[in-house]
C-alpha positions, 0 to 999 in steps of 0.5 A: 500499499502507497505512504500518503505524502502529508505535503501533498495532502496539506497542498491539496487542502489548501488549493481546495480551500483557495479555490473555495474562496475564489469562488465566493469572492466571484459571488460576492462581486455579482451580489455587489454588481446586482446592488448597484456596489462599487466592486473595485476593492472586491475585484482587487481581492479576487486578484489576490485570491486567484494569484494565491491559487495559482500558486498553490496550485503550481506547489501541489503539481510540482509536489505530484510530480516529484512523487511519481518520479520517486515512484518511477524510480523505486519501482526501476530499482526493484526490476534491477535487482 
């Protein structure tokens, strides 16, 4: 059974949380617009959330790639032994 990677689990949770924050911010902006309120600050916050999400997704992807590389290395060692 494969071992779980705690860093990957945390990264996945954080990425999911960031996606929810982005979704909530989109909803907030839509509500503000519908009510005729200014949205500049909410849109700037959304840009910040999107930037954070992008970094988190890249980090999660890197961790997954590293995990795949380790698995491949382990399989290659077993085959050569």
